[in-house]
matplotlib code that plots the C-alpha trace (Angstrom):
import matplotlib.pyplot as plt

x = [10.2, 8.6, 10.4, 10.6, 12.3, 14.7, 15.7, 16.2, 18.4, 20.5, 20.8, 22.1, 24.6, 26.0, 26.4, 28.3, 30.6, 31.3, 32.0, 34.5, 36.2, 36.4, 37.9, 40.6, 41.4, 43.8, 47.5, 50.5, 54.2, 54.1, 51.8, 48.5, 47.3, 44.8, 44.5, 42.3, 38.7, 37.6, 41.1, 43.3, 47.0, 50.2, 52.2, 55.8, 59.2, 60.8, 60.0, 59.7, 57.5, 60.2, 60.1, 58.2, 54.5, 54.0, 50.1, 47.2, 45.9, 42.2, 40.6, 40.5, 43.5, 45.2, 48.9, 51.7, 53.8, 57.4, 59.1, 58.2, 60.2, 59.2, 56.5, 56.7, 55.9, 57.5, 54.6, 53.7, 50.5, 48.3, 46.7, 45.3, 46.6, 49.4, 53.0, 53.4, 54.4, 56.5, 56.6, 56.3, 53.2, 52.7, 52.1, 49.3, 47.1, 47.4, 45.2, 45.2, 41.4, 39.6, 37.9, 34.2, 33.5, 35.1, 33.4, 30.1, 30.5, 31.5, 28.5, 26.2, 27.5, 27.2, 23.7, 22.7, 23.9, 22.1, 18.9, 19.2, 19.6, 16.9, 14.2, 13.8, 13.9, 11.1, 9.1, 9.7, 8.8, 5.6, 4.7, 5.6, 3.5, 0.5, 1.1, 1.2, -2.1, -3.7, -2.4, -3.7, -7.1, -7.1, -6.0, -8.9, -11.3, -9.8, -10.0, -13.7, -14.4, -12.5, -14.5, -17.7, -16.6, -15.7, -19.3, -20.8, -18.6, -19.7, -23.3, -22.9, -21.0, -23.9, -26.4, -24.4, -24.3, -28.1, -28.5, -26.2, -28.2, -31.5, -30.1, -29.1, -32.5, -34.1, -32.0, -33.0, -36.7, -36.3, -34.7, -37.5, -40.1, -38.5, -38.4, -42.1, -43.1, -41.3, -43.1, -46.4, -45.7, -44.8, -47.9, -50.0, -48.4, -49.0, -52.6, -53.1, -51.7, -53.9, -57.0, -56.1, -55.5, -58.9, -60.7, -59.1, -59.9, -63.6, -63.8, -62.4, -64.9, -67.7, -66.7, -66.5, -69.9, -71.3, -69.6, -70.9, -74.4, -74.2, -73.0, -75.7, -78.3, -77.2, -77.2, -80.7, -81.9, -80.8, -82.3, -85.6, -85.4, -84.8, -87.7, -90.0, -88.9, -89.6, -93.2, -93.9]
y = [60.0, 61.7, 62.1, 65.9, 65.5, 63.0, 65.4, 68.2, 65.9, 64.9, 68.6, 69.4, 66.5, 67.7, 71.2, 69.9, 67.8, 70.8, 73.0, 70.5, 70.2, 74.0, 74.2, 71.6, 72.8, 71.1, 70.6, 72.3, 72.2, 75.4, 76.2, 77.7, 80.9, 83.6, 87.3, 87.4, 88.5, 92.1, 93.5, 95.0, 94.6, 95.8, 93.6, 94.8, 94.1, 93.2, 92.2, 95.7, 98.7, 100.7, 98.4, 99.5, 98.6, 96.6, 96.4, 96.1, 92.6, 92.1, 89.7, 86.2, 86.5, 83.1, 83.0, 80.4, 80.9, 80.4, 81.6, 83.0, 85.3, 86.8, 89.1, 88.8, 86.1, 85.7, 84.8, 84.2, 85.5, 82.8, 84.4, 82.3, 83.1, 85.4, 84.8, 84.3, 87.5, 87.2, 89.7, 90.1, 90.6, 90.9, 87.3, 88.5, 89.3, 85.8, 82.8, 79.2, 79.1, 79.8, 83.2, 83.1, 85.2, 82.6, 79.8, 81.6, 82.3, 78.7, 77.5, 79.9, 78.6, 75.0, 75.8, 77.2, 74.0, 71.8, 73.8, 73.3, 69.6, 69.7, 71.3, 68.2, 66.0, 68.1, 67.7, 63.9, 63.9, 65.8, 63.3, 60.3, 61.8, 62.2, 58.7, 57.4, 59.2, 57.7, 54.2, 54.7, 55.6, 52.6, 50.3, 51.6, 50.9, 47.5, 46.7, 47.6, 45.6, 42.6, 42.9, 42.9, 39.9, 38.1, 38.7, 37.5, 34.5, 33.7, 34.1, 31.9, 29.4, 29.2, 29.0, 26.2, 24.4, 24.7, 23.6, 20.5, 19.6, 20.0, 18.0, 15.2, 15.3, 15.2, 12.2, 10.4, 11.1, 10.0, 6.8, 6.1, 7.0, 4.6, 1.9, 2.6, 2.5, -0.8, -2.1, -0.9, -2.6, -5.8, -5.7, -4.9, -7.9, -10.1, -8.9, -9.7, -13.2, -13.7, -12.6, -14.9, -17.7, -17.0, -17.0, -20.2, -21.6, -20.6, -21.8, -25.2, -25.2, -24.3, -27.0, -29.5, -28.5, -28.9, -32.2, -33.4, -32.2, -34.0, -37.2, -36.9, -36.3, -39.3, -41.5, -40.2, -40.8, -44.4, -45.1, -43.7, -45.8, -48.9, -48.1, -47.6, -50.9, -52.7, -51.4, -53.0]
z = [-12.3, -15.3, -18.6, -18.1, -14.7, -16.2, -18.9, -16.3, -14.2, -17.3, -18.2, -14.7, -14.8, -18.2, -16.9, -13.8, -16.0, -18.3, -15.2, -13.8, -17.2, -17.5, -14.0, -14.7, -18.2, -20.8, -19.9, -21.5, -21.2, -19.1, -16.2, -17.3, -15.6, -16.3, -15.5, -12.5, -12.5, -13.2, -13.8, -16.4, -15.6, -17.1, -19.3, -19.0, -20.6, -17.3, -13.7, -12.2, -12.3, -14.1, -17.1, -20.1, -20.4, -23.6, -23.3, -20.9, -20.3, -19.7, -17.2, -18.5, -20.8, -21.0, -20.3, -20.2, -17.0, -18.0, -14.8, -11.4, -9.1, -5.8, -7.1, -10.9, -13.4, -16.9, -19.1, -22.8, -24.2, -25.8, -28.8, -31.6, -35.1, -33.7, -32.6, -28.9, -27.1, -23.8, -20.9, -17.2, -15.0, -11.2, -9.9, -7.5, -10.5, -11.9, -11.0, -12.1, -11.9, -15.1, -14.6, -13.9, -16.9, -19.2, -17.4, -17.6, -21.4, -22.0, -20.0, -21.9, -25.2, -24.1, -22.7, -26.1, -27.8, -25.2, -25.7, -29.5, -28.8, -26.2, -28.4, -30.6, -27.5, -26.0, -29.2, -29.1, -25.5, -26.2, -29.0, -26.7, -23.9, -26.2, -27.6, -24.0, -23.2, -26.3, -25.4, -21.9, -23.2, -25.5, -22.7, -20.6, -23.4, -24.0, -20.3, -20.2, -23.3, -21.8, -18.6, -20.6, -22.6, -19.4, -18.0, -21.3, -21.2, -17.6, -18.7, -21.7, -19.5, -17.1, -20.0, -21.5, -18.2, -18.0, -21.6, -21.1, -18.0, -19.9, -22.8, -20.4, -18.8, -22.2, -23.2, -20.0, -20.7, -24.3, -23.1, -20.6, -23.2, -25.7, -23.0, -22.2, -25.9, -26.3, -23.2, -24.5, -27.8, -26.1, -24.0, -27.1, -28.9, -25.9, -25.7, -29.4, -28.8, -25.8, -27.7, -30.6, -28.1, -26.4, -29.7, -30.7, -27.3, -27.5, -31.1, -30.0, -27.1, -29.5, -31.9, -29.1, -27.9, -31.3, -31.8, -28.4, -29.3, -32.6, -30.9, -28.3, -31.0, -32.9, -29.7, -28.8, -32.4, -32.4, -29.1, -30.3, -33.4, -31.3, -29.1, -32.1, -33.7, -30.4, -30.5, -33.8]

ax = plt.figure().add_subplot(projection="3d")
ax.plot(x, y, z, "-o")
ax.set_aspect("equal")
plt.show()
């Protein structure tokens, strides 16, 4: 239900309540009656057509019914600001229902009051409607922006996952490279030691060969000397 339809429904309910209130009317010590619709009736000094006419009562005139005989009713005119005037009228021209003209006038007055109250409400409703439209437009923009952010977040999330995977792979490669470098260094150190050991070994062999040659030379020299001494 739109706000405008809600106001119309409330307006109809208020009019219905006012109509019921007008039909019931306030209570008095005497029975309330009205001159029936679309009539002017005689207001007499007594309960017969021979009695003097005091005045003519128009439709909708409120009366207090003090007494009722066969055809006539003893009534008191209800006039604001004046003393109550009593007399007799024909009962068939009275009705306990508030005349339609009075009801219509009362409803028209109440309708005017309601319209006066309704005008500011319509202005507020118009403002609220425009505000609602603005909020709806902002909500749509916010929703679009949120969807865009969600897509960017998913893209970043996938990129981050790829980055993390690449980082882990890089770490593994670095670890293997470090291990390989350490192994190369170890092999290089071992190679240096082997070369040093080989040099020492060949140096020792060379020294031993020289020593053996020197010893052999000495032995051969002595033998030659002995042989020479034996000749002489």
